[in-house]
N, C-alpha and C positions, 0 to 999 in steps of 0.2 A: 725551202726555208730551214735555217739552222735551229738547233735546240734553243740557243740564246734568243733568237728572234721570236720564236714561238712563245718563250717564257715572258718576253717583254710585252707581246700582244695580250697576254693573259694578266698583265699587271704584276708579274712576279719580278723580284729584284734579287741580285746576288747577295748572299749572306756576307755581311761585313762590307758591302759595297758602298760607294760614295753617291748619295743622292744629289740632285741639283742644289746649288747653293741656297736658293730661296726656300726650298723644301727643308733643307738641313737647318737653317736658322729657325724656321717655324717649329721644327721638332725640338730644338733646344729650348725655345721659349715655352713650349708645352710642358717641359720638364723643369720649369723654374722652381716648383715646390720641392722636387728631388734635389736640386742644387742647394737650396736653402737648408733642407733637412740634413744633407751630407755635411755641410759646413758646421751646423750646430753639433752634430754627432762628433766631428773631429775635435771641436773645442772641448767637449766633455771628456772624450777618451784621452786627450793629451794631459788633462789635469786631474783625472780621478785618482791617479796613483800618488799624487802629492798631498801632503798633510794640509797645505794651505789652499789646495784646490783651485777654484776659479780666481782666487785673489792674486795669483801669479800673473794674470792678464794685466793687472794694474801695477803690481809690484815690480815686475821686470823692467819696464821703461823708466819707472821712478828711480830704481837703483842705477840704471845706466846714466840717467841725467845727473845723479849725485856723484858718481865716479868721474864722469867727464867734466863736470863742473869743478870738482876739487882739483883734478889734474890740470886741465887746460886753463882754468881760471887762474891758477898759480903761474903757469908757464907764460901765458899771454901778458899778465900784469894788468894793473889798473888803466894804464895809458892806452893799451890796445883793445880793451873791451868795448863792445858796442853798448849803447844805452839800454838800460833794463836788461843787463846781461843774463840774470837768472831766468827771467821770462823768455828771453831770446833763446837760451839754451834748451829750456823745457820744450818749447814749441818745436825747435829743430830736431831734438832727439825723438819726440813722440811721432812727429810726422814722418821722419826718415825711417823709423822702425817699421811702419806700415809698408813702405816701399821695399825695404830689405827682406822682410818676411814673405811678402807677396811674391817677389821675384824668385826667392829660393824655393818655396813650397810649390808655387805655380809651375816653375820650370821642371820640377820632379813629379808632377801630377800624373803623367803617363807612365814613366818608368817605375814608379813606386806602387802602381796599382795593376800589375800584370794579371793577377788572379781575377780581379774584378772584370778586367777587359775580356778575358777569355771565358767568363761565365755568363755575362749578361750582354744583351744587345741594346745599345743606346748611343746617342751622339757623343763621341769621345770629348768633344769640346766642353761638355758639362764638367769634366774633371778639373781642368785648370780654372774654370769659372768658380767652381765650388771652393778651390783652394784660396783664391783671392777673396771670395765672399767670407770665408772663415776668418781671414786676417782683418777684413773690414769690420766684421762683428766684434772682433777683439779690439780693434782700434777705437770704436765708438765710446766705450767706457773711459779710455784714456783721454779722449777729447773732453768728456765731462769733467774729469779730474783736472785737466789743463785749464778749463774755464774757471773752475772753483779756485784753483791756485792763483789765477790772474786777479780774481776778485779779492782774495785774501791779501795779496801783495799790493793792493791799492789801485788797480786798474779799473776804472769805472766802465761798465758796459755801455756800448753805443750800438746804434742801428747797423753800423759797419760790421759788427760781429756776425751778423746774419750772412755775410758774404762767404763765410766758411762752408755754407751748404753747397753753393755751386762750385766752390774751389775743391772741396773733397769729393764731389760727384765727378768732376773731371779727373781728379786724381785716381779715383776708383777705376774709371774707364781706361786711363793710361796704364795702370798696373795690370788690368785684364789683358790689354793688347800685348804688353811686354811678356806676360806669362804665357800667352798663346804662342807667340813666336819662339820663346825659349823652350816650351814644352815639345814643340815639333823638332827643333834643332837637337834637343837632348836625345831624341829617339834615334836620329841619324848618327849622332856623335855623343856617346855616353860620357866621355871625359868632360863635357861641358859642365856637368853638375859639380865637378871638383873645382872648376874655376870660379863658380858663382860666388863663394865667400870672398875670394880675392877681388872680384869685380865690385861687389857691394862695399868692400873696405875702401877701394879706390874712390868710389862716389862719396863715401862718408868723409874722407879727408879733403875732397876737392869741391864740395858742395856748399861749404860755409855753415856747418852745423854749430860750431862753437866760436866762430869769428866772422866778422863782416867782410865779405870779399871786396865790397866797394871801398871800405876804409883801409883794409890791409894792402890792397894793390891800387891805391889811388894814384900812385905815380906811374902806373902801367895801364893806361886807359884801353889799350888794345886787348890786354888780357881780360879786363873787366867786360869789354864788349863781347868777347868770345863766350864768357860765362853766361851772358844774357840768353844764349841759345841752349843752355843746359837745362833740361826740363825739371829736374829735381830742385835745382836752385830757384827756378821760376815759381814752383809750388810753395817752397819754403818762404820765399819773399812775399808772395801774395798772402799766405796765412799770417805772417808776422805783421804785414801792413794792415790786415783786417782787424787784428786783435790788439795791436800795440800802437801807442801814439808817441810822436816825437819826430825830430828832424831826420832821424835815421830810418823811418818807417813810412815814407810816402808811398802811396799806391801807384805803381808803374803800370800805366794802361796797356803798354805794348806787351807786358807779360801775360795779360788776359788773352791777347791774340795768339801768342806763341803757345801758351798752355792749352788753349782750345784746339789749336791745330795739331799739336802733339797728341792729345788725348783722342780726338775723333779720328785722326788719320791713322794712328797706331792701332786703335781698336778695330777699325774697319779692315786694315791690312792684316791684323792678327787673325781675324775670323777667316778671311780668304786664304791666308797662308796655311793655317792649321787645317782647314777643310780640304785643301789640295792633297793632303797625305792621310785622309781619313781611313782608307783601306789598309794602311800599314799598321795602324795602332793595335788592331786586334791580333797582330802576330808578334807582339812584344814577348820576349822570352827572358 
């Protein structure tokens, strides 16, 4: 009998080894309080040096919406603007900001925490999840501001507003899955982190943040059909349909199917894909 077999019979496992997937997921779930605490700590540490502190969590997306609204509202002109353009833009910027920040910080969760990885033993999957949880906790106050703005601008609340709960739950799972895939890929190919800002910018300009894809490309139905399969566009369309009323904001039922498939599929694949390289993350240098 080899030493490895003898150790296995005694219930010993290799340091930094990869446990079975079911055991691994259970260990991550047991550390959910650690994931939440790390996310809260990151929020506090990012803002404690700023004079405005936590107010930047809300101020940054507001300023982005103001800048984009002033620039693109002028470039598009009144004829090309969708109905309720200001609300349309606010929802687009706030919701997209969560995706962009989650992808960027989640993708760097392993490579930016080398010291922690080499000091403590825990499931490495907790790090990308903590990064996305951090961005989600920052996203929640902006959702509240968004709803207040809709009320002030004359949009009466309806029961349909409650649909943002399942929409953003699926959105959270989607971003977690994307972060897990990117976090592993960035370990194998460090240059990926340098490409992420360009990739998020590409999605920003092709997702319909400040213009309606359906109206802008009405004469190109094939292109509109292709965008139906773009997950960020699906989430934006669902959020706008839940919060806004008008002929431009009908709830597209097929988007629920697509968004659910994207979220659950990518989340499950991300867990498996990330787990497959668990033994390598402790050797980040």
